[in-house]
Every structure is written in C-alpha cells, then in structure tokens.
ZAFIZA-865844 format. One record per residue: residue in one letter; x, y, z of N, C-alpha, C in turn; chain; residue number from 1. Coordinates in Angstrom, 1 decimal. Example, Ala and Ser with C-alpha at 12.3 -4.5 7.8 and 13.67 -1.06 7.14 Angstrom:
<pts>
[a,[13.2,-5.7,7.8],[12.3,-4.5,7.8],[13.2,-3.3,7.8],A,1]
[s,[12.8,-2.2,7.1],[13.7,-1.1,7.1],[12.9,0.0,7.9],A,2]
</pts>
This chain:
<pts>
[m,[-14.5,10.2,24.5],[-13.5,9.7,24.1],[-12.1,10.9,24.6],A,1]
[p,[-11.0,10.2,24.7],[-9.8,11.1,24.9],[-9.7,11.6,23.1],A,2]
[t,[-9.0,12.8,23.9],[-8.9,13.5,22.2],[-8.1,13.2,21.4],A,3]
[t,[-6.4,12.8,21.7],[-5.9,11.5,21.0],[-6.2,10.5,20.5],A,4]
[k,[-6.8,9.7,21.0],[-7.8,7.9,20.7],[-8.5,8.7,19.6],A,5]
[l,[-9.5,10.0,19.4],[-10.7,11.0,18.7],[-9.5,10.8,17.7],A,6]
[f,[-8.3,11.9,17.8],[-7.2,12.0,16.5],[-6.8,11.0,15.7],A,7]
[a,[-6.3,9.8,17.2],[-5.9,8.5,15.7],[-7.3,8.2,15.1],A,8]
[l,[-8.3,7.6,15.3],[-9.2,7.3,14.9],[-9.2,7.8,12.9],A,9]
[l,[-9.8,9.9,13.6],[-9.4,10.5,12.3],[-9.1,10.4,11.2],A,10]
[l,[-8.2,10.2,12.6],[-6.9,10.3,11.0],[-6.2,8.6,10.5],A,11]
[s,[-6.7,7.2,11.0],[-7.2,6.1,10.8],[-8.4,6.1,9.3],A,12]
[v,[-9.5,6.8,9.4],[-9.9,6.8,8.6],[-10.0,8.1,7.6],A,13]
[a,[-9.2,9.3,7.6],[-8.3,9.5,6.5],[-7.5,9.0,5.5],A,14]
[f,[-7.2,7.6,6.7],[-5.2,7.9,5.5],[-6.2,6.3,5.0],A,15]
[c,[-7.4,5.3,5.6],[-7.8,5.2,4.4],[-9.7,5.2,3.4],A,16]
[a,[-9.7,6.5,3.6],[-10.1,6.8,2.7],[-9.8,7.6,1.5],A,17]
[g,[-8.4,8.3,1.7],[-7.6,8.9,1.3],[-6.9,8.0,0.5],A,18]
[n,[-6.4,6.9,0.3],[-5.5,5.5,0.3],[-6.3,5.0,-1.1],A,19]
[a,[-7.7,4.8,-0.6],[-8.9,4.6,-1.8],[-8.4,4.4,-3.2],A,20]
[a,[-8.1,5.8,-3.7],[-8.4,5.9,-5.5],[-6.7,6.1,-5.4],A,21]
[a,[-5.6,6.1,-4.6],[-4.6,6.0,-4.5],[-4.1,5.3,-5.4],A,22]
[s,[-3.7,4.1,-4.4],[-3.6,2.8,-4.7],[-4.0,1.1,-5.3],A,23]
[d,[-4.0,0.3,-5.0],[-4.1,-0.8,-5.5],[-3.9,-2.1,-4.2],A,24]
[f,[-3.8,-1.7,-3.0],[-3.7,-2.4,-2.1],[-4.6,-3.4,-1.5],A,25]
[l,[-4.9,-4.0,-0.2],[-5.8,-5.0,-0.3],[-6.5,-3.6,-0.1],A,26]
[a,[-6.0,-3.3,0.7],[-7.2,-3.0,2.1],[-7.9,-2.1,1.1],A,27]
[d,[-7.4,-0.8,0.0],[-7.6,-0.4,-0.9],[-9.6,-0.8,-1.8],A,28]
[r,[-9.0,-2.0,-1.7],[-10.3,-3.1,-2.3],[-11.0,-3.4,-0.9],A,29]
[h,[-10.6,-3.8,0.2],[-11.7,-3.8,1.1],[-12.4,-2.4,1.6],A,30]
[a,[-11.4,-1.6,0.9],[-12.8,-0.1,1.6],[-13.4,0.3,0.2],A,31]
[a,[-13.1,-0.5,-1.1],[-14.3,-0.1,-2.0],[-15.4,-0.4,-1.9],A,32]
[r,[-15.2,-2.4,-1.0],[-16.3,-2.5,-0.9],[-17.5,-2.6,0.2],A,33]
[g,[-17.2,-1.3,1.5],[-17.4,-1.2,1.9],[-16.8,-1.7,3.1],A,34]
[v,[-16.0,-2.5,3.2],[-15.5,-2.8,4.7],[-14.7,-1.6,5.3],A,35]
[q,[-14.7,-1.7,6.9],[-14.7,-0.6,7.8],[-13.5,-0.8,8.1],A,36]
[c,[-12.7,-0.1,8.6],[-10.8,-0.3,9.0],[-11.3,-1.5,10.2],A,37]
[a,[-12.1,-0.3,10.9],[-12.1,-1.7,12.4],[-11.9,-3.5,11.7],A,38]
[s,[-12.8,-4.0,11.3],[-13.7,-4.5,10.6],[-12.0,-5.7,10.6],A,39]
[c,[-11.0,-5.7,9.8],[-9.3,-6.5,10.2],[-8.7,-5.9,11.4],A,40]
[h,[-8.5,-4.6,11.8],[-7.9,-3.8,13.0],[-8.9,-3.8,14.3],A,41]
[i,[-8.0,-4.5,15.2],[-8.4,-4.1,16.9],[-9.0,-3.4,16.8],A,42]
[d,[-8.4,-1.4,16.6],[-8.8,-0.6,16.8],[-9.5,-0.1,16.2],A,43]
[g,[-9.4,-0.2,15.2],[-9.4,0.8,13.8],[-8.1,1.7,13.1],A,44]
[t,[-7.2,1.3,14.5],[-6.4,2.1,13.7],[-5.7,1.1,12.2],A,45]
[p,[-5.1,1.1,11.2],[-4.3,0.0,10.3],[-2.5,-0.1,11.1],A,46]
[t,[-2.4,-1.0,11.4],[-1.2,-1.6,11.9],[-1.1,-2.9,11.8],A,47]
[a,[0.2,-3.4,11.5],[0.4,-4.6,10.8],[-0.1,-5.1,12.3],A,48]
[d,[0.1,-4.9,13.3],[0.3,-5.3,15.2],[-1.4,-5.7,15.4],A,49]
[n,[-2.0,-5.3,14.5],[-3.2,-5.3,15.2],[-4.1,-5.8,14.3],A,50]
[a,[-3.6,-7.0,13.5],[-4.8,-7.4,12.2],[-4.2,-9.0,12.4],A,51]
[s,[-5.3,-9.6,12.4],[-5.5,-11.0,13.2],[-5.7,-11.9,11.8],A,52]
[m,[-5.0,-13.0,11.2],[-5.9,-14.1,11.1],[-7.4,-15.3,11.4],A,53]
[e,[-7.6,-14.7,12.3],[-8.7,-14.8,12.8],[-9.4,-13.6,11.9],A,54]
[a,[-9.7,-12.4,12.1],[-10.2,-11.2,11.1],[-10.3,-11.8,10.0],A,55]
[c,[-9.3,-12.7,9.2],[-9.7,-12.7,8.3],[-10.3,-13.6,8.2],A,56]
[l,[-10.2,-15.2,8.6],[-11.3,-15.5,8.6],[-13.1,-15.5,9.0],A,57]
[k,[-13.0,-14.3,10.1],[-14.6,-14.4,10.0],[-15.1,-14.0,9.3],A,58]
[c,[-14.7,-13.3,7.6],[-15.3,-13.3,6.9],[-14.7,-13.7,5.8],A,59]
[h,[-14.0,-14.3,5.7],[-13.2,-15.2,4.0],[-13.4,-16.5,4.8],A,60]
[g,[-14.6,-17.1,5.8],[-14.6,-18.4,6.3],[-13.4,-19.1,7.0],A,61]
[s,[-13.6,-20.5,7.0],[-12.7,-21.6,7.5],[-10.8,-20.9,6.2],A,62]
[y,[-9.8,-22.2,6.8],[-8.9,-21.4,5.9],[-9.2,-22.8,5.4],A,63]
[a,[-10.3,-23.7,4.8],[-10.6,-25.3,4.4],[-11.4,-24.1,2.6],A,64]
[d,[-12.1,-23.6,3.6],[-13.1,-22.6,3.0],[-12.5,-22.1,1.9],A,65]
[v,[-11.3,-21.1,2.0],[-11.2,-20.4,1.2],[-9.6,-21.5,0.2],A,66]
[i,[-9.2,-22.5,1.2],[-8.5,-23.1,-0.6],[-9.9,-23.6,-1.4],A,67]
[a,[-10.7,-24.4,-1.0],[-11.5,-24.4,-1.5],[-11.8,-23.8,-2.8],A,68]
[r,[-12.7,-22.1,-2.3],[-12.4,-20.9,-3.3],[-11.5,-20.5,-4.1],A,69]
[t,[-10.5,-20.9,-3.9],[-9.5,-20.3,-5.4],[-8.6,-22.1,-6.0],A,70]
[a,[-9.4,-22.6,-5.5],[-9.1,-24.1,-6.1],[-8.6,-24.6,-7.6],A,71]
[d,[-9.5,-23.2,-8.1],[-9.8,-23.0,-9.7],[-9.4,-22.2,-10.3],A,72]
[k,[-7.9,-21.3,-9.5],[-7.6,-20.2,-10.3],[-6.1,-20.1,-10.4],A,73]
[g,[-6.0,-21.6,-11.1],[-4.9,-21.1,-11.4],[-4.4,-23.4,-11.4],A,74]
[d,[-3.2,-23.0,-12.2],[-2.4,-24.2,-11.5],[-2.2,-25.3,-10.2],A,75]
[i,[-1.6,-23.7,-9.3],[-1.5,-23.8,-8.5],[-2.2,-23.6,-7.4],A,76]
[n,[-2.4,-23.9,-6.7],[-3.5,-23.9,-5.3],[-2.7,-22.7,-4.0],A,77]
[f,[-2.1,-21.6,-4.1],[-1.7,-21.6,-3.5],[-1.9,-21.2,-1.7],A,78]
[h,[-3.2,-21.5,-1.7],[-3.5,-21.9,-0.4],[-3.0,-23.1,0.1],A,79]
[e,[-3.1,-24.2,-1.1],[-3.3,-25.5,-0.7],[-1.8,-26.2,-0.7],A,80]
[t,[-0.4,-25.4,0.3],[1.2,-26.5,0.0],[1.2,-26.9,0.7],A,81]
[h,[2.6,-26.9,0.7],[3.5,-28.2,1.7],[3.9,-27.7,3.0],A,82]
[m,[3.3,-26.3,3.1],[4.1,-25.0,4.6],[2.1,-25.6,4.8],A,83]
[g,[1.3,-25.8,5.0],[0.6,-26.3,6.5],[-1.1,-24.7,5.9],A,84]
[e,[-1.0,-24.6,6.8],[-2.0,-23.4,6.8],[-0.9,-22.3,8.0],A,85]
[i,[-0.3,-21.2,7.0],[0.3,-20.9,6.8],[-0.9,-18.8,7.2],A,86]
[g,[-0.2,-17.6,7.8],[-1.2,-17.1,8.7],[-1.2,-16.0,7.3],A,87]
[c,[-1.5,-15.4,7.1],[-2.6,-14.7,5.5],[-2.3,-13.7,5.7],A,88]
[r,[-1.2,-13.1,6.4],[-0.4,-11.9,6.8],[0.7,-12.2,5.6],A,89]
[e,[1.7,-13.6,5.8],[2.3,-13.6,4.9],[2.5,-13.4,3.5],A,90]
[c,[1.5,-13.3,3.0],[1.2,-13.1,1.9],[0.3,-11.6,1.5],A,91]
[h,[-0.9,-11.8,1.9],[-1.4,-10.8,2.0],[-1.2,-9.7,2.5],A,92]
[h,[-1.3,-8.2,2.4],[-0.5,-6.7,3.4],[-1.5,-6.0,2.3],A,93]
[g,[-1.8,-5.3,3.7],[-3.8,-4.7,4.1],[-2.8,-3.0,2.8],A,94]
[h,[-1.6,-2.3,3.7],[-1.7,-1.2,3.2],[0.0,-1.4,2.3],A,95]
[r,[0.7,-2.2,1.9],[1.3,-1.9,0.9],[1.5,-3.3,-0.1],A,96]
[p,[2.4,-3.6,-0.9],[1.8,-4.4,-1.7],[2.0,-5.6,-1.3],A,97]
[s,[1.1,-6.7,-1.6],[1.5,-8.1,-1.6],[2.4,-9.2,-2.2],A,98]
[s,[3.1,-9.8,-1.4],[3.5,-11.0,-1.9],[4.0,-12.1,-2.0],A,99]
[l,[4.1,-12.8,-2.5],[4.0,-14.5,-2.1],[5.1,-14.8,-1.4],A,100]
[v,[4.6,-15.6,-0.5],[5.8,-15.9,0.4],[6.0,-17.4,0.1],A,101]
[c,[5.4,-17.8,-1.1],[6.3,-19.3,-1.3],[7.5,-18.5,-2.7],A,102]
[d,[7.1,-17.6,-2.8],[8.7,-17.0,-3.8],[10.0,-16.8,-2.8],A,103]
[q,[10.0,-17.0,-2.1],[11.3,-16.9,-1.3],[12.4,-18.9,-1.4],A,104]
[c,[11.8,-19.5,-1.9],[12.1,-20.4,-2.1],[11.7,-20.9,-3.5],A,105]
[h,[10.5,-20.4,-4.1],[10.3,-20.6,-5.4],[10.4,-19.7,-6.6],A,106]
[e,[9.8,-19.6,-7.7],[9.8,-18.3,-8.7],[8.8,-18.4,-9.1],A,107]
[f,[7.2,-17.7,-9.5],[6.0,-17.9,-9.2],[5.8,-16.4,-9.7],A,108]
[t,[5.3,-16.6,-10.6],[4.1,-15.5,-11.2],[3.2,-14.8,-10.9],A,109]
[a,[2.3,-15.7,-9.7],[1.5,-15.3,-9.3],[1.3,-13.9,-8.8],A,110]
[k,[-0.4,-13.0,-9.2],[-0.3,-11.7,-8.8],[-1.4,-11.5,-6.9],A,111]
[v,[-0.3,-11.6,-6.1],[-1.1,-11.6,-5.1],[-1.9,-11.1,-4.5],A,112]
[p,[-3.3,-11.1,-3.8],[-4.3,-9.5,-4.0],[-3.7,-9.3,-2.8],A,113]
</pts>
C-alpha cells in the first residue's frame, strides 16, 4: 500500500475514533455500534463525495422499509413526503449536524439523527 494511502487510511481511522466521544454526529452513532468507515464510504475516507444512498440502503433496507420503520415515530413520517424518495444525505449528515430538508419550506421541530 502506498505511503499516502496508508497515511490517509490511518488519519481517517483516527478521525472516526477520536470524534466518537467528542460529538453526537451520525458517524459517531454508527462507530459506537461497530460500523466501520468503509461501510459507508467507498474508500474508507470520510468525505461527502464517496458516501451514497446505496450504501445507506445496504444496511437500512429499501426506501419502503425505511418508510415502514419510521411510520409511527411522530405526527409526520419524514421519509414519506411529497418530495418522494430523496437522497439520505439530504437530511442525514455523517460528520456535521443533520438537518431536515423539509425545513427549507416548512418549520418542523423534529430532531434528525
């Protein structure tokens, strides 16, 4: 393995491990459950460009499964909306606070993991 790739891998592992206790981001919740960075990121490096909806659905099931699992979580099922099947990363962010894309037009007080 080339030195730069090894350094990048070690840096990303240190980043994931070091931030688990320091914040409550979605990536930290995944790490606490033993999910490795490479499960979400194509090359194991935490960047937004290499995490896909397909990676999310690989573990969380189909979009219909997610809708069913969140059906009784409140007054509104934010996974079943007039916007259709939007990308997971529109609301869920691994390494920064998540935010509800619906709030661009509406005002909800929902906490987004």
